[in-house]
C-alpha positions as CSV (number, residue, x, y, z in Angstrom):
1,M,0.0,-0.1,0.0
2,R,1.3,3.4,-0.9
3,I,1.9,6.1,1.8
4,E,-0.5,8.5,0.0
5,D,-3.4,5.8,0.4
6,N,-2.8,6.1,4.2
7,L,-2.1,9.8,4.2
8,L,-5.0,11.4,2.3
9,N,-8.2,10.8,4.3
10,I,-10.7,13.2,2.5
11,P,-10.4,14.5,-0.9
12,Q,-10.7,18.1,-1.2
13,E,-14.1,18.2,-2.9
14,E,-15.4,16.6,0.0
15,Y,-13.8,18.7,2.6
16,S,-16.0,21.1,4.3
17,G,-13.5,23.6,5.7
18,D,-10.5,25.6,4.2
19,Y,-8.7,22.5,2.7
20,K,-5.4,24.2,1.6
21,T,-5.0,26.1,4.9
22,H,-5.5,23.1,7.0
23,C,-3.3,21.0,5.0
24,L,-0.6,23.5,5.4
25,E,-1.3,23.8,9.3
26,Q,-1.1,20.0,9.7
27,Y,2.1,20.0,7.5
28,K,3.7,22.7,10.0
29,L,2.5,20.7,13.0
30,Y,4.1,17.5,11.5
31,I,7.5,19.4,10.9
32,E,7.4,20.7,14.5
33,M,6.7,17.2,15.8
34,T,9.6,15.9,13.9
35,D,11.8,18.4,15.2
36,R,10.8,17.5,18.8
37,I,11.7,14.0,18.1
38,S,15.2,15.0,17.1
39,S,15.4,17.2,20.4
40,R,14.3,14.1,22.4
41,R,17.0,12.1,20.6
42,L,19.7,14.7,21.6
43,S,18.5,14.7,25.2
44,A,18.7,10.9,25.4
45,N,22.2,10.9,23.8
46,S,23.2,13.5,26.5
47,F,21.6,11.3,29.2
48,F,23.5,8.2,28.0
49,L,26.8,10.0,27.6
50,T,26.7,11.5,31.0
51,V,25.9,8.2,32.9
52,N,28.6,6.3,30.8
53,T,31.0,9.0,31.7
54,L,30.1,8.9,35.3
55,L,30.5,5.1,35.3
56,I,34.0,5.0,34.0
57,G,34.9,7.9,36.2
58,F,33.4,5.9,39.2
59,V,35.5,2.7,38.1
60,G,38.8,4.9,38.2
61,Y,37.7,6.4,41.7
62,V,37.1,2.9,43.1
63,H,40.3,1.6,41.6
64,L,42.1,4.3,43.7
65,G,40.4,3.6,46.7
66,A,40.7,-0.1,47.0
67,E,43.0,-2.8,45.6
68,K,40.5,-5.7,45.6
69,A,37.3,-3.9,44.4
70,T,36.8,-6.4,41.4
71,H,33.1,-6.8,42.7
72,F,32.6,-3.1,42.0
73,Y,34.1,-3.4,38.7
74,F,32.1,-6.4,37.9
75,L,28.7,-4.8,38.7
76,I,29.6,-1.2,37.3
77,S,30.7,-2.7,34.0
78,L,27.8,-5.1,33.9
79,A,25.5,-1.9,34.3
80,G,27.5,-0.3,31.7
81,L,27.1,-2.9,29.3
82,I,23.4,-3.1,29.7
83,L,23.1,0.7,29.5
84,C,25.2,0.9,26.2
85,Y,23.0,-1.9,24.5
86,T,20.0,0.1,25.4
87,W,21.3,3.3,24.3
88,Y,22.2,1.6,20.9
89,R,18.7,0.2,20.6
90,L,17.2,3.7,21.4
91,I,19.2,5.4,18.9
92,R,18.1,2.8,16.2
93,S,14.5,3.2,17.4
94,Y,14.9,7.0,16.6
95,D,16.4,6.6,13.5
96,E,13.7,4.3,12.3
97,M,11.0,6.7,13.5
98,N,12.8,9.7,11.7
99,F,13.0,7.8,8.6
100,A,9.3,6.9,8.6
101,K,8.5,10.7,9.4
102,F,10.6,11.7,6.4
103,I,8.8,9.3,4.2
104,I,5.6,11.0,5.2
105,I,7.0,14.5,4.9
106,H,8.1,13.7,1.2
107,A,4.6,12.4,0.6
108,I,2.9,15.6,1.8
109,E,5.2,17.8,0.0
110,K,4.0,16.0,-3.3
111,H,0.8,18.1,-2.6
112,L,2.5,21.3,-2.0
113,P,4.2,23.9,-4.2
114,F,7.7,23.4,-2.9
115,T,9.2,20.1,-2.1
116,I,11.9,21.5,0.2
117,Y,12.8,18.2,2.2
118,H,12.8,16.3,-0.8
119,A,15.1,18.7,-2.8
120,E,17.4,18.9,0.3
121,W,17.8,15.1,0.4
122,E,18.6,15.0,-3.5
123,A,21.2,17.7,-2.9
124,L,22.8,15.6,-0.3
125,G,23.0,12.7,-2.7
126,R,20.2,10.8,-0.8
127,G,22.8,9.9,2.0
128,K,24.7,7.6,-0.3
129,D,28.1,9.7,-0.8
130,P,29.8,10.3,2.4
131,Q,31.8,13.0,0.7
132,K,28.5,15.1,0.5
133,Y,26.7,14.0,3.5
134,L,27.5,11.5,6.3
135,P,24.2,10.7,8.1
136,F,24.5,11.6,11.7
137,T,23.0,8.1,12.7
138,K,26.0,6.4,11.3
139,I,28.4,8.1,13.6
140,E,25.8,8.4,16.5
141,K,25.5,4.6,16.6
142,R,29.3,4.0,17.0
143,I,29.4,6.0,20.2
144,P,27.7,3.3,22.5
145,W,29.8,0.8,21.1
146,I,33.0,2.6,21.9
147,F,31.6,2.6,25.7
148,F,30.5,-0.8,25.4
149,S,34.1,-1.9,24.5
150,L,35.4,0.0,27.6
151,H,32.7,-1.6,30.0
152,L,33.6,-5.1,28.4
153,F,37.2,-4.6,28.9
154,T,36.6,-3.6,32.8
155,F,34.1,-6.6,32.9
156,L,36.8,-9.1,31.7
157,F,39.4,-7.4,33.9
158,S,37.0,-7.9,37.0
159,L,36.8,-11.7,36.6
160,P,39.2,-13.7,38.4
161,Q,42.0,-15.0,36.0
162,K,41.3,-18.7,36.8
163,K,37.5,-18.3,35.9
164,L,38.5,-16.2,32.7
165,W,40.8,-19.0,31.4
166,I,38.0,-21.6,31.9
167,V,35.7,-19.4,30.0
168,F,38.1,-19.1,26.9
169,T,39.1,-22.6,26.9
170,Q,35.8,-24.4,27.1
């Protein structure tokens, strides 16, 4: 089924109000809501970046205070691993939501005099040429995995050496 089939509810001839004005107002509202999703995404990234930085800082602090604090390392790094995976999944979710929103925006623009977002996307090479445009999400998805690697290193470091050897030899 085409997006337009789901998008257009009432043909202009059957609409009782000011069709064009209402279409434009709905379009403006939809663009605003799309922008709000991007703002929430930025806030979520800031939250996860802050928490991961605090966790790594806490590991350093615990390391200074106690020689045998491996149980703290284990718990903190486990929390960090879970947090990073959750962060990655959230980024993917926001990416998929934005992708769907821009499909709808492009469909709406077919009924407007200017197709601004479509033209912008074409000018950027539809995201296929990294010299013109590297989608933010491609960069953004790497950050949780960098922190994940740091937490994984700490997690493996926290395991007693005998147990670690058993894990890798079985």
